[in-house]
N, C-alpha and C positions, 0 to 999 in steps of 0.2 A: 303239754296239754294234751288230755286224751281226746279221741275222736268225737266222742258225743257228750263233752262237758257243756253244760249249758251256759251260754254267753248272755249277759243281760244287753238288751237293746238300749241305745241312747234314747232319751225322752223326745220322740219324734213329734212334729207338730203337723197334724192332718188338718185339712181345711174344713169349713163348715159341712161339707158333704162327706167328710171322712176319707178325703183323698190327698195324695201327696205326689207331686210330679217326679218322674224318674227319667233322667237323662241317660241314654244308653250309649256306651262308647266302646268301640272295638278295643280290646285290651292290648293289642300288639301295635297297631298303627295309631291309636288315640283318635281315630275318626269319629265324629258323633254321628251315630247312626239314626237314632229316633228319639223322640220324647213321647211318654205314655204316662198314664195315671196308675197309681197303686192305692188299694185300700189296705187295711190291716190284714185281711185274709190273703190277698194276692201277694203281699209282701212276705208273709209267713210261708206261703207255698214256694215262692221264689227261694227262700233261705233254705227251706227243708228239702226241695227236689233239685236245686242246683240249676234250673232252667228258668227263664223269666215268665212270670205270670202277671197279667195286667188287669185293670178294671175297665171295661168298655162303657164310657158314658152314654153312647148312643144306644148300645144294645142292653145296657144295665145288666152285664153279666161278666164273670170272669173269663179271660182268655189267655191261652198259654201261647206265646209267640211261636210261630212255626207249626202249630198243630195241623193245620190243612196244608200249608205250603211245603213243610219239611224244612223250612229254613229256621232251625232252632237257634237259640241264644243260650250257650252254655256259661253259667255265671262264674266268673273267677273272684269277684269281689263286690261288695256293696258298701258305699260310703254315703254318710250323711254330710251336708254342708255345714258351715259355721253356725247358722241358725236353725239347724235341724228340721227345716221345712222343704228340702229338696234332696232327692237321692241321686247319686251317680252310681250306674250299674256297669261294671267292666265285664265284657263278655268276649267269647270266641263266637263269632257269627258264622252259621253255616249258610252259604248262599246269599242272595241279596236281602237286605234288611227291610226294604220298602215294598209295600204291595204293588207299587207300579213296576218293580223288576230293577229298580235302580239299587245300587249298593248301599246308599244312605237316603233317608227321606229328604235330606237337605241339598237338592240339586237345582232349586230354582233361585237364581241370582237376581237380586234387586239393584237397579242403579243407584249409586251413591256418588255424590260430588266428592273429589278428593281435595281436602283442604291444602293450602299452600304450606310447604315446610316451614 
């Protein structure tokens, strides 16, 4: 396959707001780093630039992860789930993924009762 051959995207299912959730995972360790939203434009930019670009629901604008912090996410692969309504983005993360400085956004543990074996 040549470098710029056009590949057809699977028929992705964006929600009523034109958004699809994107689970971002460190490609090497498989740690889940964060979950963010993409619209068609941010997905296109992610696929074309090789860096994650998301849609901010609160600011109503596109944002490139690491644009201000320098903690960029270099994309290795983007996968759609079996229902084509969620994306998995495998990345090489530079620095912490979370705006709090944590390596992952998932650092708050909830108490759960352990069922008997």
